[in-house]
C-alpha positions, -999 to +999 in steps of 0.1 A: +398-500+241+372-526+231+389-559+223+378-580+193+376-618+196+368-647+173+332-656+169+337-693+177+352-713+148+344-686+123+368-660+109+345-632+121+359-609+148+334-593+172+336-568+200+335-583+235+303-564+241+274-567+217+247-541+213+213-556+219+182-540+204+151-558+215+134-527+231+137-506+199+102-502+186+085-507+220+103-488+247+126-470+223+119-449+192+138-449+160+156-417+171+167-436+203+180-465+182+200-442+159+215-425+190+225-457+206+239-472+173+259-440+166+274-439+201+282-476+203+299-478+169+315-444+167+325-437+203+329-472+219+342-493+190+313-518+192+310-537+159+285-564+170+247-558+168+221-583+177+184-583+167+156-608+157+126-609+134+103-611+165+115-578+180+104-555+196+097-571+229+074-579+245+064-596+213+034-580+196+019-582+161+019-544+159+057-541+167+070-572+151+099-564+127+102-528+138+136-533+154+151-547+122+135-518+103+151-493+126+185-509+121+179-511+083+171-474+083+203-466+102+223-487+077+207-469+048+215-435+064+251-446+071+261-465+040+297-470+051+286-488+082+275-521+068+309-534+061+321-523+096+294-541+117+287-577+124+249-580+122+232-609+139+195-618+136+172-647+145+144-668+131+115-670+155+108-701+175+075-719+179+045-703+194+043-667+180+010-670+161+013-639+139+047-651+125+041-680+101+011-691+122+034-700+151+049-730+132+084-726+147+117-734+131+111-758+103+129-761+070+102-744+050+105-713+072+142-707+069+144-689+035+112-668+040+124-657+074+159-648+061+144-629+031+121-610+055+149-600+077+171-590+048+144-567+035+138-550+068+175-547+075+181-533+040+211-555+034+221-584+012+235-606+039+233-613+077+266-621+094+252-644+121+218-661+116+205-677+148+177-701+157+158-682+184+145-711+205+139-748+199+106-763+188+108-790+216+100-781+252+131-764+266+142-752+300+145-715+292+124-684+301+121-696+338+111-732+329+142-747+344+127-761+377+121-799+381+090-810+362+084-777+345+089-796+313+087-833+306+119-842+287+107-878+283+081-865+259+108-853+235+109-874+203+146-874+196+145-889+161+119-864+150+139-835+164+171-848+148+154-851+114+141-815+116+176-803+127+192-819+097+167-804+073+171-770+089+208-773+085+204-781+048+183-749+043+209-729+062+236-744+039+216-732+009+213-697+024+251-696+032+260-708-003+237-681-018+255-655+002+225-645+023+241-655+056+278-659+066+275-680+097+247-696+118+242-700+155+219-711+183+199-694+210+182-707+241+196-742+235+207-770+258+239-792+257+220-819+238+208-795+212+243-780+208+259-814+204+233-827+179+235-797+156+273-800+157+272-838+151+248-835+122+268-807+106+300-827+108+283-860+096+266-843+066+292-816+057+268-788+066+273-754+083+285-757+119+268-736+146+295-711+156+277-696+186+251-701+214+232-672+229+216-680+263+204-660+294+232-656+319+236-633+349+243-633+386+206-642+390+206-669+363+236-692+364+222-725+351+245-724+321+275-727+343+293-750+337+274-773+314+264-752+285+295-730+287+316-762+287+298-774+256+303-741+238+340-741+246+347-777+237+327-773+204+346-741+196+314-720+198+311-685+210+291-681+242+269-650+240+251-642+273+218-622+270+201-603+298+233-600+319+214-576+342+185-600+345+161-578+326+174-547+344+168-562+379+205-561+387+206-524+382+187-521+415+159-501+400+132-525+414+145-524+450+120-519+478+091-527+455+098-499+431+086-502+395+096-470+377+072-458+350+080-473+316+103-500+330+101-535+318+083-548+350+054-524+343+048-540+309+029-573+303+054-600+294+048-630+272+062-653+299+053-632+328+076-611+351+093-643+362+123-627+377+102-608+403+106-632+433+114-628+470+147-647+465+156-624+436+150-593+457+170-608+485+199-617+462+199-582+446+200-566+481+230-588+489+248-579+457+241-542+464+258-546+498+289-561+480+289-532+455+285-506+483+313-522+503+337-520+474+324-486+462+311-499+429+279-493+410+257-524+413+251-523+375+288-521+367+298-548+392+272-573+379+281-566+342+319-567+349+314-601+365+297-614+333+322-597+310+351-613+328+336-647+333+357-676+318+341-689+286+321-657+278+328-644+243+307-613+238+280-601+262+247-587+248+236-556+265+205-535+260+195-501+272+165-479+271+185-447+274+219-434+262+228-428+298+222-465+307+242-476+276+272-455+287+271-470+322+269-505+308+298-499+285+319-482+312+316-515+331+339-531+305+368-513+320+359-521+357+384-546+371+371-568+398+396-578+425+399-611+443+380-597+474+351-585+453+349-618+435+350-637+468+321-616+482+301-622+450+308-659+453+294-658+488+261-643+475+259-669+447+262-697+473+233-682+493+211-675+463+222-700+435+188-699+417+167-670+428+140-673+401 
């Protein structure tokens, strides 16, 4: 049975697994989306659905907004579902030129972005509205190595002023009933703390969640971001728990199955495709084989059961993949398995 937990300091209860949707409109059709939504909500008791105005991915002018449209069409076809599901979406960060000329997350963009999402989603409100990535240089999407970004160039007062004015707009949206709660995505401990400090200082909405990449190939949030989330009473929502599908093992031995993500041009490149990644995946595969586990389910179960994780965002390009991902929720990892996984982590702490 899928357990429900509090979404941070809010009174919203979400399933411990969240249905991600970013491939819908690119690798997946509307029919696929309906199939996954029906199965997840009706058969597996998932009530948490995550999307964004920039989806489908990879980002494209031609597919932007399709994912929200698919979800909106599903809600329209299933009118009783809207009150049953917790719907999360995001305003696009800086740099996507066909969305508000790439301006990023500024106060003037908040209301138009929310209204656009509401129209596509065919709903009057969004349960969790998130800021997709910061305007300032940030160590996400593989930019976490020393000197990939120059943090000394960040103008803290300017960033804090923008944060405050964004919070003021989110407050207006919340009071108007357009959003219930707000959260962050692809943020750092400093960003988390500043948004929380400003909210408390000015009596504005607190961020109730943080959504960052986290998997056995990408552990940089442990323990610093996860500690920040816990101590600020924020939900921690890992995305890409299978490292973009790499931890399914489908790219082993140089394979790139037709239609898979690594065969599609990515906005930030195929940054997970490194020699260390392949060596780490092979080592995890050996652990899974030793304990007679599926690699996919072992890697997902490790994230699902990690201390500090609230709800893990999974995505699938087929119903079969979705079933396997959800079955991992019931896989119990014993102490010996965890110890073997820890050994691989120490050998490959940062594979990409």
